[in-house]
C-alpha positions as CSV (number, residue, x, y, z in Angstrom):
1,X,-127.9,-104.9,-68.8
2,X,-129.2,-107.0,-71.7
3,X,-132.8,-106.4,-72.5
4,X,-134.5,-108.2,-75.4
5,X,-137.6,-106.5,-76.9
6,X,-140.0,-108.6,-79.0
7,X,-142.8,-106.9,-80.9
8,X,-145.7,-109.1,-82.0
9,X,-148.8,-108.3,-84.2
10,X,-151.2,-110.8,-82.6
11,X,-150.9,-113.1,-79.6
12,X,-153.3,-114.8,-77.2
13,X,-151.7,-113.0,-74.2
14,X,-148.3,-111.4,-73.8
15,X,-148.0,-113.1,-70.4
16,X,-148.9,-116.5,-71.8
17,X,-146.4,-116.0,-74.6
18,X,-143.6,-115.5,-72.2
19,X,-144.7,-118.5,-70.2
20,X,-144.5,-120.7,-73.3
21,X,-141.3,-119.4,-74.8
22,X,-137.9,-120.1,-73.5
23,X,-136.6,-116.5,-73.3
24,X,-134.2,-115.3,-70.7
25,X,-134.6,-112.4,-68.3
26,X,-134.9,-109.5,-69.1
27,X,-137.3,-110.0,-72.0
28,X,-140.0,-107.5,-73.0
29,X,-142.8,-108.4,-75.4
30,X,-145.4,-106.1,-76.9
31,X,-148.4,-106.9,-79.0
32,X,-150.7,-104.9,-81.2
33,X,-153.6,-107.3,-80.5
34,X,-154.4,-109.8,-77.8
35,X,-157.1,-112.4,-78.5
36,X,-157.1,-113.6,-74.8
37,X,-155.9,-110.6,-72.7
38,X,-156.1,-111.3,-69.0
39,X,-156.7,-109.2,-66.0
40,X,-156.6,-110.0,-62.3
41,X,-158.8,-112.7,-60.8
42,X,-159.2,-114.4,-64.2
43,X,-161.0,-111.4,-65.8
44,X,-160.8,-110.6,-69.5
45,X,-158.8,-107.6,-70.6
46,X,-160.3,-105.9,-73.7
47,X,-157.4,-105.9,-76.2
48,X,-158.6,-104.9,-79.7
49,X,-156.1,-104.3,-82.5
50,X,-154.2,-101.0,-82.3
51,X,-156.2,-99.7,-79.4
52,X,-153.9,-100.3,-76.4
53,X,-150.4,-100.8,-75.1
54,X,-150.2,-104.5,-74.3
55,X,-146.8,-105.4,-72.8
56,X,-145.2,-108.0,-70.5
57,X,-141.9,-108.2,-68.8
58,X,-139.9,-111.4,-68.0
59,X,-137.7,-111.1,-64.9
60,X,-135.8,-113.6,-62.9
61,X,-137.8,-114.4,-59.8
62,X,-136.5,-112.3,-56.9
63,X,-135.0,-114.7,-54.3
64,X,-135.2,-112.5,-51.3
65,X,-138.9,-111.4,-51.6
66,X,-141.4,-113.6,-49.7
67,X,-144.1,-112.8,-52.2
68,X,-144.6,-110.7,-55.4
69,X,-147.2,-108.4,-53.8
70,X,-144.6,-105.6,-53.4
71,X,-143.6,-106.0,-57.0
72,X,-147.2,-105.4,-58.0
73,X,-147.3,-102.1,-56.0
74,X,-143.9,-100.8,-57.2
75,X,-144.9,-101.6,-60.9
76,X,-148.0,-99.6,-60.4
77,X,-145.9,-96.6,-59.2
78,X,-143.7,-97.0,-62.2
79,X,-146.7,-96.9,-64.6
80,X,-148.5,-94.1,-62.8
81,X,-145.4,-91.9,-62.8
82,X,-144.8,-92.6,-66.5
83,X,-148.4,-91.5,-67.3
84,X,-148.2,-88.5,-65.0
85,X,-145.5,-87.1,-67.3
86,X,-148.2,-86.8,-70.0
87,X,-150.7,-85.2,-67.6
88,X,-151.0,-85.0,-63.8
89,X,-153.9,-86.8,-62.3
90,X,-153.1,-90.5,-62.6
91,X,-153.7,-92.4,-59.3
92,X,-153.5,-96.0,-58.1
93,X,-156.3,-98.1,-56.6
94,X,-154.7,-100.8,-54.5
95,X,-153.0,-103.0,-55.5
96,X,-152.2,-101.9,-59.0
97,X,-155.1,-100.4,-61.0
98,X,-154.2,-97.1,-62.6
99,X,-157.1,-94.6,-62.6
100,X,-157.7,-91.2,-64.2
101,X,-160.7,-89.2,-63.1
102,X,-161.7,-92.2,-61.0
103,X,-161.9,-94.5,-64.0
104,X,-159.6,-97.4,-64.7
105,X,-157.1,-96.9,-67.5
106,X,-154.5,-99.6,-66.8
107,X,-154.3,-103.0,-65.2
108,X,-151.2,-104.9,-64.1
109,X,-150.9,-108.7,-63.8
110,X,-147.8,-110.2,-62.1
111,X,-147.5,-114.0,-62.3
112,X,-144.9,-116.5,-61.2
113,X,-143.8,-119.2,-63.7
114,X,-141.2,-121.5,-62.2
115,X,-138.1,-119.4,-61.4
116,X,-139.4,-116.5,-63.6
117,X,-141.6,-113.5,-62.8
118,X,-143.8,-112.2,-65.6
119,X,-145.4,-108.8,-65.2
120,X,-148.1,-107.9,-67.7
121,X,-149.4,-104.4,-68.3
122,X,-152.4,-103.2,-70.3
123,X,-153.0,-99.5,-70.9
124,X,-156.1,-98.2,-72.7
125,X,-154.8,-95.8,-75.4
126,X,-157.3,-95.3,-78.2
127,X,-160.3,-97.2,-76.9
128,X,-163.7,-95.4,-77.5
129,X,-166.4,-95.1,-74.8
130,X,-168.4,-97.7,-76.8
131,X,-165.6,-100.2,-76.7
132,X,-165.3,-99.9,-73.0
133,X,-168.9,-100.2,-72.2
134,X,-170.0,-103.0,-69.9
135,X,-166.7,-103.3,-68.0
136,X,-167.1,-104.2,-64.3
137,X,-165.3,-101.1,-63.2
138,X,-165.8,-97.8,-65.0
139,X,-163.0,-97.5,-67.6
140,X,-161.4,-94.8,-69.7
141,X,-158.5,-94.4,-72.2
142,X,-156.0,-91.7,-73.0
143,X,-158.0,-90.8,-76.0
144,X,-161.3,-90.4,-74.1
145,X,-159.4,-88.4,-71.5
146,X,-158.1,-86.0,-74.1
147,X,-154.4,-86.8,-73.3
148,X,-151.9,-86.4,-76.1
149,X,-149.1,-88.9,-76.5
150,X,-146.8,-90.7,-78.8
151,X,-147.2,-94.5,-78.4
152,X,-143.6,-95.4,-79.2
153,X,-142.2,-92.8,-76.8
154,X,-144.6,-93.8,-74.1
155,X,-143.7,-97.5,-74.6
156,X,-139.9,-96.8,-74.3
157,X,-140.4,-94.6,-71.2
158,X,-142.6,-97.3,-69.6
159,X,-140.0,-100.0,-70.2
160,X,-137.3,-97.9,-68.6
161,X,-139.5,-97.0,-65.6
162,X,-140.8,-100.6,-65.0
163,X,-137.3,-102.1,-65.1
164,X,-135.9,-99.4,-62.9
165,X,-138.6,-99.9,-60.2
166,X,-138.2,-103.7,-60.4
167,X,-134.5,-103.4,-59.7
168,X,-135.0,-100.9,-56.9
169,X,-137.6,-103.2,-55.3
170,X,-135.4,-106.2,-55.5
171,X,-132.5,-104.2,-54.0
172,X,-134.8,-103.1,-51.1
173,X,-134.8,-99.4,-52.3
174,X,-138.5,-99.1,-53.0
175,X,-140.3,-97.1,-50.3
176,X,-144.0,-97.8,-49.7
177,X,-144.5,-94.1,-49.3
178,X,-144.2,-93.7,-53.0
179,X,-147.2,-95.8,-53.5
180,X,-149.2,-94.1,-50.7
181,X,-148.7,-90.7,-52.3
182,X,-150.4,-92.0,-55.5
183,X,-153.0,-94.2,-53.8
184,X,-156.7,-93.2,-53.8
185,X,-157.2,-95.3,-50.7
186,X,-156.0,-93.3,-47.7
187,X,-156.1,-94.3,-44.0
188,X,-159.7,-93.9,-42.9
189,X,-161.2,-94.6,-46.3
190,X,-164.3,-96.7,-46.3
191,X,-164.0,-99.4,-49.0
192,X,-165.9,-102.4,-50.2
193,X,-164.1,-105.7,-50.3
194,X,-165.4,-108.4,-52.6
195,X,-164.7,-111.9,-51.4
196,X,-166.0,-115.3,-52.5
197,X,-168.4,-115.1,-49.7
198,X,-169.8,-111.7,-50.8
199,X,-169.3,-108.0,-50.2
200,X,-168.1,-106.4,-47.0
201,X,-167.5,-102.7,-46.1
202,X,-164.3,-102.1,-44.1
203,X,-162.1,-99.1,-43.0
204,X,-158.6,-98.9,-44.6
205,X,-155.8,-98.3,-42.0
206,X,-152.8,-98.3,-44.4
207,X,-150.4,-100.5,-46.3
208,X,-147.6,-102.4,-44.7
209,X,-144.1,-102.9,-45.9
210,X,-144.9,-106.1,-47.8
211,X,-147.7,-104.4,-49.7
212,X,-150.7,-105.8,-47.8
213,X,-153.7,-103.6,-47.3
214,X,-154.5,-103.3,-43.6
215,X,-158.2,-102.9,-42.9
216,X,-160.5,-102.9,-39.8
217,X,-164.1,-103.9,-39.1
218,X,-165.8,-104.1,-35.8
219,X,-162.4,-103.9,-34.0
220,X,-160.9,-106.8,-36.0
221,X,-157.8,-105.9,-38.0
222,X,-156.9,-107.9,-41.1
223,X,-154.1,-107.9,-43.8
224,X,-155.5,-108.3,-47.3
225,X,-153.6,-109.9,-50.1
226,X,-154.5,-108.8,-53.6
227,X,-154.9,-112.2,-55.1
228,X,-157.7,-113.1,-52.7
229,X,-160.0,-110.1,-52.9
230,X,-161.2,-107.2,-55.0
231,X,-161.6,-103.6,-53.7
232,X,-164.1,-100.9,-54.6
233,X,-163.9,-97.3,-53.4
């Protein structure tokens, strides 16, 4: 397998860099600083110099997957398992936010670009509490959480895990049970769904094989797609 790794000092966004450049799959790009880091639903990802692990993967778009939702979930498992080697306690808030002690430490942003799939990951490493103040969802970092790590080793382990889970997912070998074991949303959980029309409280029923969150309210069952809503627990 040919893997190209590019290390940048400063970039607007590692995802945007891969969209612009004519690199071939599999390409991995990391940056020390992002001036325009992105999160889900168009939100900003705080990316000061030297504070986080900002990394994006360029894959060939899977031909047999009807959507990239399941890639989003399997990547979250890859990241959570990598971090759980450092210390147990990392969980996932559907679809792909990585939490520690109930606070967000990592976000994942998959995007399609033509026949290519780009998966961006941002992990808060050295951020202080002050730097993470004012985020929409309570946030933390490995430093705040008192977790010891070596950035270079963590990066290499993450690259190996993400690529491995991508290939397993494309080959139909990823089991949704792996996600469910790490998920903070369990069947019966009461969650708040944020839509364009406002907030709504629903009951989670589970996650289907395509990665959709199944919820119920007043007897009405619905499949939720991550791009359309935001979930609070």
